N, CA, C and O atoms as CSV, one atom per row, in Angstrom:
chain,resi,resn,atom,element,x,y,z
A,1,UNK,N,N,31.625,83.952,60.022
A,1,UNK,CA,C,32.620,84.792,59.414
A,1,UNK,C,C,32.778,84.214,57.653
A,1,UNK,O,O,33.209,83.104,57.342
A,2,UNK,N,N,32.394,85.090,56.854
A,2,UNK,CA,C,32.573,84.121,55.340
A,2,UNK,C,C,33.666,84.778,54.653
A,2,UNK,O,O,33.867,85.984,54.796
A,3,UNK,N,N,34.363,84.058,53.929
A,3,UNK,CA,C,35.481,84.471,53.176
A,3,UNK,C,C,35.206,84.636,51.775
A,3,UNK,O,O,34.776,83.687,51.118
A,4,UNK,N,N,35.419,85.766,51.265
A,4,UNK,CA,C,35.314,85.872,49.949
A,4,UNK,C,C,36.365,85.078,48.797
A,4,UNK,O,O,37.488,84.643,49.052
A,5,UNK,N,N,35.792,85.038,47.727
A,5,UNK,CA,C,36.788,84.103,46.763
A,5,UNK,C,C,38.112,84.930,46.564
A,5,UNK,O,O,39.244,84.534,46.845
A,6,UNK,N,N,37.715,86.340,45.945
A,6,UNK,CA,C,39.035,87.392,46.342
A,6,UNK,C,C,40.082,87.249,47.431
A,6,UNK,O,O,41.223,86.911,47.116
A,7,UNK,N,N,39.681,87.544,48.993
A,7,UNK,CA,C,40.321,87.035,50.280
A,7,UNK,C,C,40.895,86.063,49.906
A,7,UNK,O,O,42.111,86.235,49.820
A,8,UNK,N,N,40.422,84.758,49.549
A,8,UNK,CA,C,41.115,83.488,49.318
A,8,UNK,C,C,42.054,83.197,48.565
A,8,UNK,O,O,43.040,82.525,48.867
A,9,UNK,N,N,41.699,83.898,47.085
A,9,UNK,CA,C,43.035,84.225,46.340
A,9,UNK,C,C,43.854,84.789,46.709
A,9,UNK,O,O,44.953,84.235,46.687
A,10,UNK,N,N,43.774,85.864,47.120
A,10,UNK,CA,C,44.764,86.679,47.974
A,10,UNK,C,C,45.845,85.998,48.648
A,10,UNK,O,O,47.001,85.849,48.252
A,11,UNK,N,N,45.176,85.508,49.988
A,11,UNK,CA,C,45.561,84.588,50.823
A,11,UNK,C,C,46.328,83.637,49.945
A,11,UNK,O,O,47.518,83.911,50.099
A,12,UNK,N,N,46.178,82.557,49.020
A,12,UNK,CA,C,46.650,81.888,48.509
A,12,UNK,C,C,48.019,82.337,47.604
A,12,UNK,O,O,49.091,81.733,47.594
A,13,UNK,N,N,47.740,83.340,46.990
A,13,UNK,CA,C,49.107,84.272,45.930
A,13,UNK,C,C,50.086,84.783,47.241
A,13,UNK,O,O,51.256,85.013,46.936
A,14,UNK,N,N,49.733,84.963,48.555
A,14,UNK,CA,C,50.490,85.205,49.665
A,14,UNK,C,C,51.384,84.027,49.932
A,14,UNK,O,O,52.594,83.915,49.737
A,15,UNK,N,N,50.583,83.241,50.383
A,15,UNK,CA,C,51.027,81.642,50.677
A,15,UNK,C,C,52.154,81.112,49.861
A,15,UNK,O,O,53.113,80.549,50.389
A,16,UNK,N,N,52.035,81.305,48.464
A,16,UNK,CA,C,52.399,80.874,47.397
A,16,UNK,C,C,53.896,81.601,47.437
A,16,UNK,O,O,54.930,80.932,47.448
A,17,UNK,N,N,53.883,83.022,47.458
A,17,UNK,CA,C,54.923,83.671,47.490
A,17,UNK,C,C,56.204,83.566,48.616
A,17,UNK,O,O,57.423,83.662,48.475
A,18,UNK,N,N,55.420,83.349,49.681
A,18,UNK,CA,C,56.112,83.075,51.035
A,18,UNK,C,C,56.729,81.699,50.931
A,18,UNK,O,O,57.726,81.427,51.600
A,19,UNK,N,N,56.171,80.826,50.118
A,19,UNK,CA,C,56.949,79.407,50.023
A,19,UNK,C,C,58.080,79.371,49.070
A,19,UNK,O,O,59.155,78.806,49.268
A,20,UNK,N,N,57.615,80.248,47.667
A,20,UNK,CA,C,58.862,80.571,46.647
A,20,UNK,C,C,60.157,81.713,47.465
A,20,UNK,O,O,61.345,81.714,47.141
A,21,UNK,N,N,59.737,82.322,48.205
A,21,UNK,CA,C,60.882,83.269,48.812
A,21,UNK,C,C,61.919,82.296,49.703
A,21,UNK,O,O,63.142,82.229,49.580
A,22,UNK,N,N,61.010,81.520,50.689
A,22,UNK,CA,C,61.688,80.542,51.490
A,22,UNK,C,C,62.530,79.690,50.600
A,22,UNK,O,O,63.672,79.554,51.041
A,23,UNK,N,N,62.309,79.112,49.536
A,23,UNK,CA,C,62.734,78.064,48.723
A,23,UNK,C,C,63.836,78.935,48.089
A,23,UNK,O,O,64.937,78.411,48.262
A,24,UNK,N,N,63.897,80.179,47.363
A,24,UNK,CA,C,64.856,80.448,46.919
A,24,UNK,C,C,65.889,80.796,47.634
A,24,UNK,O,O,67.024,80.768,47.157
A,25,UNK,N,N,65.584,81.254,49.148
A,25,UNK,CA,C,66.718,81.567,49.808
A,25,UNK,C,C,67.306,80.527,50.125
A,25,UNK,O,O,68.526,80.645,50.007
A,26,UNK,N,N,66.970,79.549,50.479
A,26,UNK,CA,C,67.534,78.012,50.792
A,26,UNK,C,C,68.649,77.676,49.505
A,26,UNK,O,O,69.816,77.336,49.698
A,27,UNK,N,N,68.109,77.826,48.367
A,27,UNK,CA,C,69.223,77.535,47.081
A,27,UNK,C,C,70.217,78.563,47.398
A,27,UNK,O,O,71.386,78.181,47.454
A,28,UNK,N,N,69.961,79.809,47.618
A,28,UNK,CA,C,70.885,80.764,47.590
A,28,UNK,C,C,71.865,80.493,48.383
A,28,UNK,O,O,73.060,80.659,48.134
A,29,UNK,N,N,71.236,79.928,49.683
A,29,UNK,CA,C,72.137,79.974,50.918
A,29,UNK,C,C,73.534,78.486,50.716
A,29,UNK,O,O,74.678,78.263,51.112
A,30,UNK,N,N,72.708,77.960,50.043
A,30,UNK,CA,C,73.648,76.597,49.257
A,30,UNK,C,C,74.569,76.812,48.389
A,30,UNK,O,O,75.646,76.217,48.360
A,31,UNK,N,N,74.219,77.644,47.652
A,31,UNK,CA,C,75.135,77.888,46.514
A,31,UNK,C,C,75.914,78.952,46.972
A,31,UNK,O,O,76.958,79.012,46.322
A,32,UNK,N,N,75.807,80.010,48.022
A,32,UNK,CA,C,76.870,80.661,48.349
A,32,UNK,C,C,77.845,79.931,49.157
A,32,UNK,O,O,79.028,80.264,49.093
A,33,UNK,N,N,77.434,78.881,49.980
A,33,UNK,CA,C,78.190,78.302,50.941
A,33,UNK,C,C,79.166,77.334,49.965
A,33,UNK,O,O,80.247,77.036,50.471
A,34,UNK,N,N,78.908,76.854,48.716
A,34,UNK,CA,C,79.835,76.040,47.849
A,34,UNK,C,C,80.768,77.109,47.465
A,34,UNK,O,O,81.970,76.845,47.442
A,35,UNK,N,N,80.359,78.270,47.165
A,35,UNK,CA,C,81.308,79.057,46.465
A,35,UNK,C,C,82.319,79.567,47.540
A,35,UNK,O,O,83.511,79.585,47.233
A,36,UNK,N,N,81.944,79.963,48.721
A,36,UNK,CA,C,82.497,80.112,49.896
A,36,UNK,C,C,83.765,78.691,49.949
A,36,UNK,O,O,84.977,78.814,50.126
A,37,UNK,N,N,83.094,77.591,49.763
A,37,UNK,CA,C,84.178,76.636,49.774
A,37,UNK,C,C,85.319,76.440,48.637
A,37,UNK,O,O,86.421,75.897,48.709
A,38,UNK,N,N,84.630,77.102,47.528
A,38,UNK,CA,C,85.547,76.600,46.399
A,38,UNK,C,C,86.867,77.805,46.189
A,38,UNK,O,O,87.908,77.661,45.548
A,39,UNK,N,N,86.377,79.052,47.006
A,39,UNK,CA,C,86.958,79.813,47.227
A,39,UNK,C,C,88.276,80.151,48.294
A,39,UNK,O,O,89.242,80.912,48.230
A,40,UNK,N,N,87.725,79.063,49.405
A,40,UNK,CA,C,88.797,78.774,50.446
A,40,UNK,C,C,90.075,78.339,50.041
A,40,UNK,O,O,90.028,77.381,49.270
A,41,UNK,N,N,91.316,78.788,50.352
A,41,UNK,CA,C,92.311,78.281,49.843
A,41,UNK,C,C,92.602,76.588,50.483
A,41,UNK,O,O,92.177,76.157,51.554
A,42,UNK,N,N,93.298,75.969,49.646
A,42,UNK,CA,C,93.491,74.497,49.834
A,42,UNK,C,C,95.200,74.563,50.721
A,42,UNK,O,O,96.303,74.919,50.306
A,43,UNK,N,N,94.780,74.088,51.945
A,43,UNK,CA,C,95.998,73.687,52.670
A,43,UNK,C,C,96.188,72.131,52.621
A,43,UNK,O,O,95.298,71.294,52.470
A,44,UNK,N,N,97.470,71.929,52.771
A,44,UNK,CA,C,98.093,70.346,52.939
A,44,UNK,C,C,98.183,70.278,54.502
A,44,UNK,O,O,98.405,71.195,55.292
A,45,UNK,N,N,97.961,69.008,54.728
A,45,UNK,CA,C,98.182,68.481,56.154
A,45,UNK,C,C,99.116,69.021,56.867
A,45,UNK,O,O,98.927,69.578,57.949
A,46,UNK,N,N,100.167,68.892,56.312
A,46,UNK,CA,C,101.599,69.597,57.101
A,46,UNK,C,C,101.231,71.287,57.476
A,46,UNK,O,O,101.468,71.817,58.561
A,47,UNK,N,N,100.685,71.862,56.447
A,47,UNK,CA,C,100.435,73.597,56.705
A,47,UNK,C,C,99.410,73.544,57.672
A,47,UNK,O,O,99.309,74.543,58.384
A,48,UNK,N,N,98.580,72.560,57.876
A,48,UNK,CA,C,97.553,72.668,59.128
A,48,UNK,C,C,98.088,72.205,60.102
A,48,UNK,O,O,97.697,72.660,61.177
A,49,UNK,N,N,99.150,71.161,60.129
A,49,UNK,CA,C,99.685,71.013,61.545
A,49,UNK,C,C,100.739,72.060,61.829
A,49,UNK,O,O,101.199,72.183,62.964
A,50,UNK,N,N,101.099,72.757,60.896
A,50,UNK,CA,C,101.706,73.977,61.467
A,50,UNK,C,C,101.090,74.822,62.182
A,50,UNK,O,O,101.287,75.105,63.364
A,51,UNK,N,N,100.032,75.394,61.168
A,51,UNK,CA,C,98.729,76.279,62.099
A,51,UNK,C,C,98.555,75.665,63.441
A,51,UNK,O,O,98.579,76.394,64.433
A,52,UNK,N,N,98.394,74.480,63.544
A,52,UNK,CA,C,97.908,74.072,65.011
A,52,UNK,C,C,98.780,74.231,65.817
A,52,UNK,O,O,98.434,74.723,66.891
A,53,UNK,N,N,100.360,73.853,65.601
A,53,UNK,CA,C,101.324,74.144,66.640
A,53,UNK,C,C,101.720,75.454,66.729
A,53,UNK,O,O,102.589,75.677,67.573
A,54,UNK,N,N,101.202,76.637,65.906
A,54,UNK,CA,C,101.490,78.088,66.274
A,54,UNK,C,C,100.364,78.675,67.129
A,54,UNK,O,O,100.521,79.497,68.032
A,55,UNK,N,N,99.012,78.051,66.652
A,55,UNK,CA,C,97.933,78.842,67.344
A,55,UNK,C,C,96.981,77.792,68.020
A,55,UNK,O,O,95.866,78.027,68.486
A,56,UNK,N,N,97.555,76.741,67.987
A,56,UNK,CA,C,96.487,75.619,69.166
A,56,UNK,C,C,95.326,75.108,68.100
A,56,UNK,O,O,95.260,75.655,66.999
A,57,UNK,N,N,94.547,74.198,68.407
A,57,UNK,CA,C,93.819,73.386,67.832
A,57,UNK,C,C,92.542,74.295,67.855
A,57,UNK,O,O,92.165,75.104,68.704
A,58,UNK,N,N,91.832,73.797,66.305
A,58,UNK,CA,C,90.491,74.789,66.352
A,58,UNK,C,C,89.609,74.656,67.023
A,58,UNK,O,O,89.547,73.491,67.417
A,59,UNK,N,N,88.842,75.267,67.389
A,59,UNK,CA,C,87.802,74.823,68.514
A,59,UNK,C,C,86.449,74.024,68.107
A,59,UNK,O,O,86.218,74.093,66.900
A,60,UNK,N,N,85.723,73.450,68.690
A,60,UNK,CA,C,85.226,71.910,68.092
A,60,UNK,C,C,83.889,72.320,68.351
A,60,UNK,O,O,82.957,71.525,68.474
A,61,UNK,N,N,83.768,73.792,68.451
A,61,UNK,CA,C,82.290,74.541,68.396
A,61,UNK,C,C,81.867,74.576,66.946
A,61,UNK,O,O,82.145,75.634,66.381
A,62,UNK,N,N,81.291,73.709,66.256
A,62,UNK,CA,C,80.916,73.854,64.943
A,62,UNK,C,C,79.451,73.850,64.650
A,62,UNK,O,O,78.899,72.758,64.788
A,63,UNK,N,N,78.776,74.779,64.303
A,63,UNK,CA,C,77.499,74.836,63.883
A,63,UNK,C,C,77.236,73.818,63.014
A,63,UNK,O,O,76.588,72.833,63.369
A,64,UNK,N,N,77.758,73.980,61.697
A,64,UNK,CA,C,77.670,72.610,60.781
A,64,UNK,C,C,79.251,72.605,59.855
A,64,UNK,O,O,79.984,73.586,59.734
A,65,UNK,N,N,79.480,71.323,59.319
A,65,UNK,CA,C,80.672,71.596,58.554
A,65,UNK,C,C,80.127,70.821,57.076
A,65,UNK,O,O,79.259,69.965,56.909
A,66,UNK,N,N,80.996,71.491,56.146
A,66,UNK,CA,C,80.556,70.878,54.671
A,66,UNK,C,C,81.866,70.760,54.011
A,66,UNK,O,O,82.823,71.529,54.107
A,67,UNK,N,N,81.743,69.527,53.229
A,67,UNK,CA,C,83.039,69.002,52.454
A,67,UNK,C,C,82.488,69.368,51.317
A,67,UNK,O,O,81.296,69.145,51.106
A,68,UNK,N,N,83.430,70.100,50.248
A,68,UNK,CA,C,83.004,70.281,48.743
A,68,UNK,C,C,83.375,68.830,48.128
A,68,UNK,O,O,84.551,68.520,48.320
A,69,UNK,N,N,82.715,68.029,47.533
A,69,UNK,CA,C,83.347,67.161,46.514
A,69,UNK,C,C,83.100,67.284,45.180
A,69,UNK,O,O,82.001,67.579,44.712
A,70,UNK,N,N,84.324,67.015,44.404
A,70,UNK,CA,C,84.259,67.173,42.991
A,70,UNK,C,C,83.876,66.454,41.941
A,70,UNK,O,O,83.962,66.925,40.807
């Protein structure tokens, strides 16, 4: 089976599009997570303790945790 130059070029273009889409998706996901962290309200250690006393400790089942450093 012989692949024409046109088919190879089309395949390369599609592969490049897929790579770019994945890279853009990753960047958008990272930036969205940063925005969520920026918009999350700050609570003091005292407030966190009160919340834990009222509602219990948070679940330890974390998919991932991020810390925003300025």
